[in-house]
PQR file of N, CA, C, O and H, with PARSE charges and radii, in Angstrom:
ATOM      1  N   MET A   1     -27.351   7.527   6.080 -0.4000 1.5000
ATOM      2  CA  MET A   1     -27.392   6.092   5.918 -0.0000 2.0000
ATOM      3  C   MET A   1     -25.973   5.538   6.059  0.5500 1.7000
ATOM      4  O   MET A   1     -25.058   5.972   5.358 -0.5500 1.4000
ATOM      5  N   GLU A   2     -25.800   4.597   6.952 -0.4000 1.5000
ATOM      6  CA  GLU A   2     -24.483   4.003   7.160 -0.0000 2.0000
ATOM      7  C   GLU A   2     -24.291   2.836   6.209  0.5500 1.7000
ATOM      8  O   GLU A   2     -25.209   2.054   5.964 -0.5500 1.4000
ATOM      9  H   GLU A   2     -26.543   4.245   7.522  0.4000 1.0000
ATOM     10  N   SER A   3     -23.080   2.735   5.679 -0.4000 1.5000
ATOM     11  CA  SER A   3     -22.788   1.586   4.838 -0.0000 2.0000
ATOM     12  C   SER A   3     -22.310   0.437   5.714  0.5500 1.7000
ATOM     13  O   SER A   3     -21.610   0.644   6.705 -0.5500 1.4000
ATOM     14  H   SER A   3     -22.334   3.371   5.878  0.4000 1.0000
ATOM     15  N   GLN A   4     -22.686  -0.745   5.345 -0.4000 1.5000
ATOM     16  CA  GLN A   4     -22.277  -1.923   6.085 -0.0000 2.0000
ATOM     17  C   GLN A   4     -20.910  -2.371   5.583  0.5500 1.7000
ATOM     18  O   GLN A   4     -20.675  -2.456   4.377 -0.5500 1.4000
ATOM     19  H   GLN A   4     -23.254  -0.914   4.539  0.4000 1.0000
ATOM     20  N   PHE A   5     -20.024  -2.652   6.510 -0.4000 1.5000
ATOM     21  CA  PHE A   5     -18.695  -3.111   6.156 -0.0000 2.0000
ATOM     22  C   PHE A   5     -18.625  -4.603   6.451  0.5500 1.7000
ATOM     23  O   PHE A   5     -18.757  -5.023   7.600 -0.5500 1.4000
ATOM     24  H   PHE A   5     -20.214  -2.582   7.489  0.4000 1.0000
ATOM     25  N   ASP A   6     -18.421  -5.379   5.435 -0.4000 1.5000
ATOM     26  CA  ASP A   6     -18.375  -6.829   5.564 -0.0000 2.0000
ATOM     27  C   ASP A   6     -16.920  -7.271   5.743  0.5500 1.7000
ATOM     28  O   ASP A   6     -16.153  -7.326   4.782 -0.5500 1.4000
ATOM     29  H   ASP A   6     -18.314  -5.038   4.501  0.4000 1.0000
ATOM     30  N   LYS A   7     -16.557  -7.582   6.980 -0.4000 1.5000
ATOM     31  CA  LYS A   7     -15.172  -7.954   7.281 -0.0000 2.0000
ATOM     32  C   LYS A   7     -14.742  -9.211   6.541  0.5500 1.7000
ATOM     33  O   LYS A   7     -13.612  -9.298   6.059 -0.5500 1.4000
ATOM     34  H   LYS A   7     -17.179  -7.538   7.761  0.4000 1.0000
ATOM     35  N   LYS A   8     -15.639 -10.181   6.451 -0.4000 1.5000
ATOM     36  CA  LYS A   8     -15.287 -11.430   5.767 -0.0000 2.0000
ATOM     37  C   LYS A   8     -15.053 -11.190   4.279  0.5500 1.7000
ATOM     38  O   LYS A   8     -14.115 -11.733   3.695 -0.5500 1.4000
ATOM     39  H   LYS A   8     -16.556 -10.110   6.842  0.4000 1.0000
ATOM     40  N   GLN A   9     -15.908 -10.376   3.674 -0.4000 1.5000
ATOM     41  CA  GLN A   9     -15.740 -10.056   2.256 -0.0000 2.0000
ATOM     42  C   GLN A   9     -14.445  -9.284   2.033  0.5500 1.7000
ATOM     43  O   GLN A   9     -13.719  -9.531   1.070 -0.5500 1.4000
ATOM     44  H   GLN A   9     -16.670  -9.935   4.149  0.4000 1.0000
ATOM     45  N   HIS A  10     -14.168  -8.361   2.920 -0.4000 1.5000
ATOM     46  CA  HIS A  10     -12.936  -7.575   2.818 -0.0000 2.0000
ATOM     47  C   HIS A  10     -11.714  -8.491   2.915  0.5500 1.7000
ATOM     48  O   HIS A  10     -10.767  -8.341   2.142 -0.5500 1.4000
ATOM     49  H   HIS A  10     -14.758  -8.160   3.703  0.4000 1.0000
ATOM     50  N   LEU A  11     -11.729  -9.419   3.841 -0.4000 1.5000
ATOM     51  CA  LEU A  11     -10.631 -10.369   3.989 -0.0000 2.0000
ATOM     52  C   LEU A  11     -10.479 -11.224   2.734  0.5500 1.7000
ATOM     53  O   LEU A  11      -9.362 -11.447   2.268 -0.5500 1.4000
ATOM     54  H   LEU A  11     -12.498  -9.540   4.468  0.4000 1.0000
ATOM     55  N   ARG A  12     -11.599 -11.706   2.182 -0.4000 1.5000
ATOM     56  CA  ARG A  12     -11.544 -12.506   0.945 -0.0000 2.0000
ATOM     57  C   ARG A  12     -10.922 -11.709  -0.192  0.5500 1.7000
ATOM     58  O   ARG A  12     -10.095 -12.230  -0.941 -0.5500 1.4000
ATOM     59  H   ARG A  12     -12.507 -11.526   2.561  0.4000 1.0000
ATOM     60  N   GLU A  13     -11.319 -10.441  -0.323 -0.4000 1.5000
ATOM     61  CA  GLU A  13     -10.772  -9.603  -1.393 -0.0000 2.0000
ATOM     62  C   GLU A  13      -9.275  -9.382  -1.218  0.5500 1.7000
ATOM     63  O   GLU A  13      -8.516  -9.425  -2.186 -0.5500 1.4000
ATOM     64  H   GLU A  13     -11.990 -10.017   0.285  0.4000 1.0000
ATOM     65  N   ARG A  14      -8.856  -9.147   0.019 -0.4000 1.5000
ATOM     66  CA  ARG A  14      -7.425  -8.959   0.280 -0.0000 2.0000
ATOM     67  C   ARG A  14      -6.640 -10.220  -0.047  0.5500 1.7000
ATOM     68  O   ARG A  14      -5.573 -10.153  -0.658 -0.5500 1.4000
ATOM     69  H   ARG A  14      -9.472  -9.113   0.805  0.4000 1.0000
ATOM     70  N   LEU A  15      -7.170 -11.371   0.359 -0.4000 1.5000
ATOM     71  CA  LEU A  15      -6.480 -12.631   0.073 -0.0000 2.0000
ATOM     72  C   LEU A  15      -6.443 -12.930  -1.428  0.5500 1.7000
ATOM     73  O   LEU A  15      -5.439 -13.425  -1.940 -0.5500 1.4000
ATOM     74  H   LEU A  15      -8.036 -11.425   0.855  0.4000 1.0000
ATOM     75  N   GLU A  16      -7.532 -12.628  -2.127 -0.4000 1.5000
ATOM     76  CA  GLU A  16      -7.546 -12.804  -3.589 -0.0000 2.0000
ATOM     77  C   GLU A  16      -6.477 -11.947  -4.241  0.5500 1.7000
ATOM     78  O   GLU A  16      -5.777 -12.403  -5.145 -0.5500 1.4000
ATOM     79  H   GLU A  16      -8.347 -12.225  -1.712  0.4000 1.0000
ATOM     80  N   PHE A  17      -6.347 -10.705  -3.785 -0.4000 1.5000
ATOM     81  CA  PHE A  17      -5.326  -9.829  -4.347 -0.0000 2.0000
ATOM     82  C   PHE A  17      -3.925 -10.377  -4.075  0.5500 1.7000
ATOM     83  O   PHE A  17      -3.066 -10.356  -4.957 -0.5500 1.4000
ATOM     84  H   PHE A  17      -6.915 -10.335  -3.050  0.4000 1.0000
ATOM     85  N   ILE A  18      -3.698 -10.863  -2.866 -0.4000 1.5000
ATOM     86  CA  ILE A  18      -2.385 -11.413  -2.519 -0.0000 2.0000
ATOM     87  C   ILE A  18      -2.053 -12.593  -3.423  0.5500 1.7000
ATOM     88  O   ILE A  18      -0.928 -12.701  -3.913 -0.5500 1.4000
ATOM     89  H   ILE A  18      -4.395 -10.880  -2.150  0.4000 1.0000
ATOM     90  N   HIS A  19      -3.015 -13.473  -3.646 -0.4000 1.5000
ATOM     91  CA  HIS A  19      -2.784 -14.622  -4.527 -0.0000 2.0000
ATOM     92  C   HIS A  19      -2.531 -14.171  -5.968  0.5500 1.7000
ATOM     93  O   HIS A  19      -1.631 -14.680  -6.637 -0.5500 1.4000
ATOM     94  H   HIS A  19      -3.928 -13.386  -3.248  0.4000 1.0000
ATOM     95  N   PHE A  20      -3.331 -13.215  -6.436 -0.4000 1.5000
ATOM     96  CA  PHE A  20      -3.158 -12.686  -7.783 -0.0000 2.0000
ATOM     97  C   PHE A  20      -1.766 -12.072  -7.945  0.5500 1.7000
ATOM     98  O   PHE A  20      -1.065 -12.348  -8.919 -0.5500 1.4000
ATOM     99  H   PHE A  20      -4.062 -12.801  -5.893  0.4000 1.0000
ATOM    100  N   TYR A  21      -1.377 -11.240  -6.982 -0.4000 1.5000
ATOM    101  CA  TYR A  21      -0.101 -10.536  -7.087 -0.0000 2.0000
ATOM    102  C   TYR A  21       1.077 -11.500  -6.963  0.5500 1.7000
ATOM    103  O   TYR A  21       2.076 -11.338  -7.663 -0.5500 1.4000
ATOM    104  H   TYR A  21      -1.946 -11.016  -6.191  0.4000 1.0000
ATOM    105  N   SER A  22       0.977 -12.487  -6.095 -0.4000 1.5000
ATOM    106  CA  SER A  22       2.081 -13.442  -5.958 -0.0000 2.0000
ATOM    107  C   SER A  22       2.252 -14.259  -7.236  0.5500 1.7000
ATOM    108  O   SER A  22       3.380 -14.564  -7.624 -0.5500 1.4000
ATOM    109  H   SER A  22       0.165 -12.618  -5.526  0.4000 1.0000
ATOM    110  N   LYS A  23       1.146 -14.617  -7.896 -0.4000 1.5000
ATOM    111  CA  LYS A  23       1.255 -15.320  -9.185 -0.0000 2.0000
ATOM    112  C   LYS A  23       1.928 -14.427 -10.219  0.5500 1.7000
ATOM    113  O   LYS A  23       2.760 -14.886 -11.002 -0.5500 1.4000
ATOM    114  H   LYS A  23       0.230 -14.369  -7.581  0.4000 1.0000
ATOM    115  N   TRP A  24       1.562 -13.145 -10.218 -0.4000 1.5000
ATOM    116  CA  TRP A  24       2.155 -12.218 -11.176 -0.0000 2.0000
ATOM    117  C   TRP A  24       3.657 -12.089 -10.935  0.5500 1.7000
ATOM    118  O   TRP A  24       4.446 -12.132 -11.879 -0.5500 1.4000
ATOM    119  H   TRP A  24       0.886 -12.771  -9.583  0.4000 1.0000
ATOM    120  N   VAL A  25       4.052 -11.931  -9.669 -0.4000 1.5000
ATOM    121  CA  VAL A  25       5.473 -11.781  -9.336 -0.0000 2.0000
ATOM    122  C   VAL A  25       6.260 -13.001  -9.805  0.5500 1.7000
ATOM    123  O   VAL A  25       7.376 -12.868 -10.307 -0.5500 1.4000
ATOM    124  H   VAL A  25       3.411 -11.897  -8.902  0.4000 1.0000
ATOM    125  N   LYS A  26       5.680 -14.188  -9.641 -0.4000 1.5000
ATOM    126  CA  LYS A  26       6.363 -15.412 -10.055 -0.0000 2.0000
ATOM    127  C   LYS A  26       6.428 -15.557 -11.564  0.5500 1.7000
ATOM    128  O   LYS A  26       7.297 -16.260 -12.079 -0.5500 1.4000
ATOM    129  H   LYS A  26       4.773 -14.295  -9.233  0.4000 1.0000
ATOM    130  N   SER A  27       5.516 -14.898 -12.287 -0.4000 1.5000
ATOM    131  CA  SER A  27       5.427 -15.102 -13.734 -0.0000 2.0000
ATOM    132  C   SER A  27       6.236 -14.104 -14.560  0.5500 1.7000
ATOM    133  O   SER A  27       6.449 -14.331 -15.751 -0.5500 1.4000
ATOM    134  H   SER A  27       4.810 -14.327 -11.869  0.4000 1.0000
ATOM    135  N   VAL A  28       6.684 -13.025 -13.966 -0.4000 1.5000
ATOM    136  CA  VAL A  28       7.430 -12.018 -14.736 -0.0000 2.0000
ATOM    137  C   VAL A  28       8.903 -12.074 -14.364  0.5500 1.7000
ATOM    138  O   VAL A  28       9.252 -12.525 -13.272 -0.5500 1.4000
ATOM    139  H   VAL A  28       6.511 -12.841 -12.999  0.4000 1.0000
ATOM    140  N   PRO A  29       9.774 -11.617 -15.269 -0.5600 1.5000
ATOM    141  CA  PRO A  29      11.203 -11.587 -14.944  0.2800 2.0000
ATOM    142  C   PRO A  29      11.475 -10.696 -13.728  0.5500 1.7000
ATOM    143  O   PRO A  29      10.760  -9.724 -13.484 -0.5500 1.4000
ATOM    144  N   ASN A  30      12.500 -11.037 -12.987 -0.4000 1.5000
ATOM    145  CA  ASN A  30      12.851 -10.295 -11.783 -0.0000 2.0000
ATOM    146  C   ASN A  30      13.109  -8.820 -12.082  0.5500 1.7000
ATOM    147  O   ASN A  30      12.793  -7.956 -11.264 -0.5500 1.4000
ATOM    148  H   ASN A  30      13.081 -11.827 -13.185  0.4000 1.0000
ATOM    149  N   GLU A  31      13.682  -8.527 -13.249 -0.4000 1.5000
ATOM    150  CA  GLU A  31      13.971  -7.134 -13.606 -0.0000 2.0000
ATOM    151  C   GLU A  31      12.697  -6.300 -13.688  0.5500 1.7000
ATOM    152  O   GLU A  31      12.688  -5.138 -13.281 -0.5500 1.4000
ATOM    153  H   GLU A  31      13.938  -9.228 -13.914  0.4000 1.0000
ATOM    154  N   VAL A  32      11.630  -6.883 -14.209 -0.4000 1.5000
ATOM    155  CA  VAL A  32      10.352  -6.173 -14.341 -0.0000 2.0000
ATOM    156  C   VAL A  32       9.766  -5.932 -12.959  0.5500 1.7000
ATOM    157  O   VAL A  32       9.380  -4.812 -12.624 -0.5500 1.4000
ATOM    158  H   VAL A  32      11.637  -7.826 -14.539  0.4000 1.0000
ATOM    159  N   TRP A  33       9.704  -6.988 -12.161 -0.4000 1.5000
ATOM    160  CA  TRP A  33       9.118  -6.890 -10.831 -0.0000 2.0000
ATOM    161  C   TRP A  33       9.892  -5.909  -9.962  0.5500 1.7000
ATOM    162  O   TRP A  33       9.300  -5.039  -9.323 -0.5500 1.4000
ATOM    163  H   TRP A  33      10.018  -7.898 -12.433  0.4000 1.0000
ATOM    164  N   SER A  34      11.226  -6.049  -9.935 -0.4000 1.5000
ATOM    165  CA  SER A  34      12.012  -5.191  -9.048 -0.0000 2.0000
ATOM    166  C   SER A  34      11.985  -3.737  -9.506  0.5500 1.7000
ATOM    167  O   SER A  34      12.034  -2.832  -8.674 -0.5500 1.4000
ATOM    168  H   SER A  34      11.707  -6.756 -10.454  0.4000 1.0000
ATOM    169  N   LYS A  35      11.908  -3.496 -10.822 -0.4000 1.5000
ATOM    170  CA  LYS A  35      11.815  -2.119 -11.320 -0.0000 2.0000
ATOM    171  C   LYS A  35      10.513  -1.471 -10.850  0.5500 1.7000
ATOM    172  O   LYS A  35      10.509  -0.318 -10.421 -0.5500 1.4000
ATOM    173  H   LYS A  35      11.868  -4.232 -11.498  0.4000 1.0000
ATOM    174  N   GLN A  36       9.420  -2.206 -10.932 -0.4000 1.5000
ATOM    175  CA  GLN A  36       8.134  -1.660 -10.479 -0.0000 2.0000
ATOM    176  C   GLN A  36       8.158  -1.373  -8.986  0.5500 1.7000
ATOM    177  O   GLN A  36       7.651  -0.342  -8.545 -0.5500 1.4000
ATOM    178  H   GLN A  36       9.423  -3.144 -11.281  0.4000 1.0000
ATOM    179  N   GLN A  37       8.740  -2.270  -8.207 -0.4000 1.5000
ATOM    180  CA  GLN A  37       8.813  -2.061  -6.766 -0.0000 2.0000
ATOM    181  C   GLN A  37       9.653  -0.829  -6.434  0.5500 1.7000
ATOM    182  O   GLN A  37       9.298  -0.046  -5.554 -0.5500 1.4000
ATOM    183  H   GLN A  37       9.151  -3.108  -8.566  0.4000 1.0000
ATOM    184  N   ALA A  38      10.773  -0.664  -7.149 -0.4000 1.5000
ATOM    185  CA  ALA A  38      11.636   0.494  -6.918 -0.0000 2.0000
ATOM    186  C   ALA A  38      10.895   1.788  -7.245  0.5500 1.7000
ATOM    187  O   ALA A  38      10.998   2.766  -6.505 -0.5500 1.4000
ATOM    188  H   ALA A  38      11.061  -1.301  -7.864  0.4000 1.0000
ATOM    189  N   GLU A  39      10.146   1.798  -8.354 -0.4000 1.5000
ATOM    190  CA  GLU A  39       9.374   2.993  -8.722 -0.0000 2.0000
ATOM    191  C   GLU A  39       8.314   3.305  -7.667  0.5500 1.7000
ATOM    192  O   GLU A  39       8.097   4.465  -7.317 -0.5500 1.4000
ATOM    193  H   GLU A  39      10.062   1.003  -8.955  0.4000 1.0000
ATOM    194  N   PHE A  40       7.664   2.267  -7.169 -0.4000 1.5000
ATOM    195  CA  PHE A  40       6.634   2.454  -6.150 -0.0000 2.0000
ATOM    196  C   PHE A  40       7.232   3.025  -4.869  0.5500 1.7000
ATOM    197  O   PHE A  40       6.700   3.982  -4.307 -0.5500 1.4000
ATOM    198  H   PHE A  40       7.841   1.324  -7.453  0.4000 1.0000
ATOM    199  N   ILE A  41       8.327   2.447  -4.411 -0.4000 1.5000
ATOM    200  CA  ILE A  41       8.976   2.916  -3.182 -0.0000 2.0000
ATOM    201  C   ILE A  41       9.483   4.339  -3.351  0.5500 1.7000
ATOM    202  O   ILE A  41       9.332   5.164  -2.450 -0.5500 1.4000
ATOM    203  H   ILE A  41       8.759   1.670  -4.868  0.4000 1.0000
ATOM    204  N   ASP A  42      10.086   4.633  -4.505 -0.4000 1.5000
ATOM    205  CA  ASP A  42      10.553   5.996  -4.764 -0.0000 2.0000
ATOM    206  C   ASP A  42       9.396   6.989  -4.736  0.5500 1.7000
ATOM    207  O   ASP A  42       9.542   8.102  -4.232 -0.5500 1.4000
ATOM    208  H   ASP A  42      10.208   3.963  -5.237  0.4000 1.0000
ATOM    209  N   SER A  43       8.241   6.584  -5.279 -0.4000 1.5000
ATOM    210  CA  SER A  43       7.086   7.498  -5.279 -0.0000 2.0000
ATOM    211  C   SER A  43       6.588   7.747  -3.861  0.5500 1.7000
ATOM    212  O   SER A  43       6.119   8.844  -3.559 -0.5500 1.4000
ATOM    213  H   SER A  43       8.123   5.680  -5.689  0.4000 1.0000
ATOM    214  N   LEU A  44       6.684   6.748  -2.987 -0.4000 1.5000
ATOM    215  CA  LEU A  44       6.297   6.959  -1.591 -0.0000 2.0000
ATOM    216  C   LEU A  44       7.217   7.978  -0.922  0.5500 1.7000
ATOM    217  O   LEU A  44       6.754   8.851  -0.188 -0.5500 1.4000
ATOM    218  H   LEU A  44       7.065   5.857  -3.232  0.4000 1.0000
ATOM    219  N   PHE A  45       8.510   7.866  -1.175 -0.4000 1.5000
ATOM    220  CA  PHE A  45       9.452   8.831  -0.609 -0.0000 2.0000
ATOM    221  C   PHE A  45       9.208  10.230  -1.162  0.5500 1.7000
ATOM    222  O   PHE A  45       9.246  11.209  -0.416 -0.5500 1.4000
ATOM    223  H   PHE A  45       8.886   7.157  -1.771  0.4000 1.0000
ATOM    224  N   ASP A  46       8.955  10.327  -2.473 -0.4000 1.5000
ATOM    225  CA  ASP A  46       8.676  11.636  -3.074 -0.0000 2.0000
ATOM    226  C   ASP A  46       7.416  12.248  -2.476  0.5500 1.7000
ATOM    227  O   ASP A  46       7.377  13.442  -2.177 -0.5500 1.4000
ATOM    228  H   ASP A  46       8.924   9.532  -3.078  0.4000 1.0000
ATOM    229  N   ASN A  47       6.399  11.434  -2.308 -0.4000 1.5000
ATOM    230  CA  ASN A  47       5.143  11.922  -1.756 -0.0000 2.0000
ATOM    231  C   ASN A  47       5.316  12.376  -0.302  0.5500 1.7000
ATOM    232  O   ASN A  47       4.697  13.351   0.124 -0.5500 1.4000
ATOM    233  H   ASN A  47       6.430  10.465  -2.551  0.4000 1.0000
ATOM    234  N   ALA A  48       6.143  11.679   0.441 -0.4000 1.5000
ATOM    235  CA  ALA A  48       6.368  12.041   1.840 -0.0000 2.0000
ATOM    236  C   ALA A  48       6.986  13.436   1.963  0.5500 1.7000
ATOM    237  O   ALA A  48       6.763  14.128   2.956 -0.5500 1.4000
ATOM    238  H   ALA A  48       6.646  10.886   0.095  0.4000 1.0000
ATOM    239  N   LYS A  49       7.755  13.846   0.963 -0.4000 1.5000
ATOM    240  CA  LYS A  49       8.366  15.183   0.984 -0.0000 2.0000
ATOM    241  C   LYS A  49       7.299  16.275   0.897  0.5500 1.7000
ATOM    242  O   LYS A  49       7.509  17.394   1.366 -0.5500 1.4000
ATOM    243  H   LYS A  49       7.936  13.284   0.156  0.4000 1.0000
ATOM    244  N   ASN A  50       6.155  15.947   0.294 -0.4000 1.5000
ATOM    245  CA  ASN A  50       5.077  16.924   0.118 -0.0000 2.0000
ATOM    246  C   ASN A  50       4.070  16.910   1.253  0.5500 1.7000
ATOM    247  O   ASN A  50       3.077  17.635   1.207 -0.5500 1.4000
ATOM    248  H   ASN A  50       5.985  15.038  -0.088  0.4000 1.0000
ATOM    249  N   PHE A  51       4.307  16.108   2.256 -0.4000 1.5000
ATOM    250  CA  PHE A  51       3.375  15.997   3.380 -0.0000 2.0000
ATOM    251  C   PHE A  51       3.368  17.306   4.151  0.5500 1.7000
ATOM    252  O   PHE A  51       4.424  17.857   4.460 -0.5500 1.4000
ATOM    253  H   PHE A  51       5.114  15.519   2.294  0.4000 1.0000
ATOM    254  N   LYS A  52       2.183  17.801   4.459 -0.4000 1.5000
ATOM    255  CA  LYS A  52       2.043  19.134   5.044 -0.0000 2.0000
ATOM    256  C   LYS A  52       2.501  19.220   6.497  0.5500 1.7000
ATOM    257  O   LYS A  52       2.878  20.297   6.957 -0.5500 1.4000
ATOM    258  H   LYS A  52       1.325  17.354   4.208  0.4000 1.0000
ATOM    259  N   LEU A  53       2.475  18.108   7.227 -0.4000 1.5000
ATOM    260  CA  LEU A  53       2.864  18.130   8.632 -0.0000 2.0000
ATOM    261  C   LEU A  53       4.302  17.649   8.798  0.5500 1.7000
ATOM    262  O   LEU A  53       4.784  16.797   8.052 -0.5500 1.4000
ATOM    263  H   LEU A  53       2.169  17.232   6.854  0.4000 1.0000
ATOM    264  N   SER A  54       4.965  18.217   9.788 -0.4000 1.5000
ATOM    265  CA  SER A  54       6.277  17.685  10.139 -0.0000 2.0000
ATOM    266  C   SER A  54       6.072  16.348  10.834  0.5500 1.7000
ATOM    267  O   SER A  54       4.966  16.039  11.276 -0.5500 1.4000
ATOM    268  H   SER A  54       4.573  18.910  10.394  0.4000 1.0000
ATOM    269  N   ALA A  55       7.111  15.572  10.929 -0.4000 1.5000
ATOM    270  CA  ALA A  55       7.016  14.277  11.597 -0.0000 2.0000
ATOM    271  C   ALA A  55       6.571  14.449  13.045  0.5500 1.7000
ATOM    272  O   ALA A  55       5.775  13.661  13.555 -0.5500 1.4000
ATOM    273  H   ALA A  55       8.009  15.824  10.570  0.4000 1.0000
ATOM    274  N   GLU A  56       7.083  15.472  13.696 -0.4000 1.5000
ATOM    275  CA  GLU A  56       6.725  15.709  15.094 -0.0000 2.0000
ATOM    276  C   GLU A  56       5.239  16.039  15.250  0.5500 1.7000
ATOM    277  O   GLU A  56       4.567  15.501  16.130 -0.5500 1.4000
ATOM    278  H   GLU A  56       7.730  16.112  13.282  0.4000 1.0000
ATOM    279  N   LYS A  57       4.734  16.926  14.392 -0.4000 1.5000
ATOM    280  CA  LYS A  57       3.318  17.293  14.461 -0.0000 2.0000
ATOM    281  C   LYS A  57       2.425  16.105  14.141  0.5500 1.7000
ATOM    282  O   LYS A  57       1.384  15.918  14.769 -0.5500 1.4000
ATOM    283  H   LYS A  57       5.280  17.363  13.678  0.4000 1.0000
ATOM    284  N   TYR A  58       2.828  15.310  13.174 -0.4000 1.5000
ATOM    285  CA  TYR A  58       2.035  14.129  12.811 -0.0000 2.0000
ATOM    286  C   TYR A  58       1.961  13.158  13.990  0.5500 1.7000
ATOM    287  O   TYR A  58       0.879  12.694  14.348 -0.5500 1.4000
ATOM    288  H   TYR A  58       3.674  15.462  12.663  0.4000 1.0000
ATOM    289  N   LEU A  59       3.100  12.855  14.583 -0.4000 1.5000
ATOM    290  CA  LEU A  59       3.129  11.927  15.702 -0.0000 2.0000
ATOM    291  C   LEU A  59       2.328  12.443  16.895  0.5500 1.7000
ATOM    292  O   LEU A  59       1.661  11.679  17.593 -0.5500 1.4000
ATOM    293  H   LEU A  59       3.979  13.232  14.291  0.4000 1.0000
ATOM    294  N   LYS A  60       2.408  13.752  17.111 -0.4000 1.5000
ATOM    295  CA  LYS A  60       1.634  14.352  18.202 -0.0000 2.0000
ATOM    296  C   LYS A  60       0.136  14.208  17.932  0.5500 1.7000
ATOM    297  O   LYS A  60      -0.636  13.944  18.854 -0.5500 1.4000
ATOM    298  H   LYS A  60       2.949  14.372  16.544  0.4000 1.0000
ATOM    299  N   SER A  61      -0.274  14.377  16.686 -0.4000 1.5000
ATOM    300  CA  SER A  61      -1.711  14.303  16.354 -0.0000 2.0000
ATOM    301  C   SER A  61      -2.254  12.882  16.483  0.5500 1.7000
ATOM    302  O   SER A  61      -3.412  12.704  16.861 -0.5500 1.4000
ATOM    303  H   SER A  61       0.353  14.591  15.937  0.4000 1.0000
ATOM    304  N   ILE A  62      -1.452  11.876  16.181 -0.4000 1.5000
ATOM    305  CA  ILE A  62      -1.985  10.507  16.276 -0.0000 2.0000
ATOM    306  C   ILE A  62      -1.945   9.976  17.698  0.5500 1.7000
ATOM    307  O   ILE A  62      -2.605   8.983  18.003 -0.5500 1.4000
ATOM    308  H   ILE A  62      -0.511  12.021  15.875  0.4000 1.0000
ATOM    309  N   ARG A  63      -1.184  10.616  18.570 -0.4000 1.5000
ATOM    310  CA  ARG A  63      -1.153  10.208  19.967 -0.0000 2.0000
ATOM    311  C   ARG A  63      -2.417  10.605  20.709  0.5500 1.7000
ATOM    312  O   ARG A  63      -2.718  10.039  21.760 -0.5500 1.4000
ATOM    313  H   ARG A  63      -0.648  11.423  18.322  0.4000 1.0000
ATOM    314  N   ARG A  64      -3.156  11.561  20.186 -0.4000 1.5000
ATOM    315  CA  ARG A  64      -4.361  12.061  20.858 -0.0000 2.0000
ATOM    316  C   ARG A  64      -5.485  11.068  20.788  0.5500 1.7000
ATOM    317  O   ARG A  64      -6.572  11.329  21.304 -0.5500 1.4000
ATOM    318  H   ARG A  64      -2.912  12.021  19.333  0.4000 1.0000
TER
END
């Protein structure tokens, strides 16, 4: 059974999140917001170190 993907609903949800997050960013001190962003970015870099494919192999696989 295939699930139906509702593009309009997906777009509405994404826009709702953007509005929610932008209100949050405006409502908290810059130190709180920037600290969370730094932690998030650092976690992306840490996670990238554990990626099983080299950059070359990854790029080769997505070119196919």
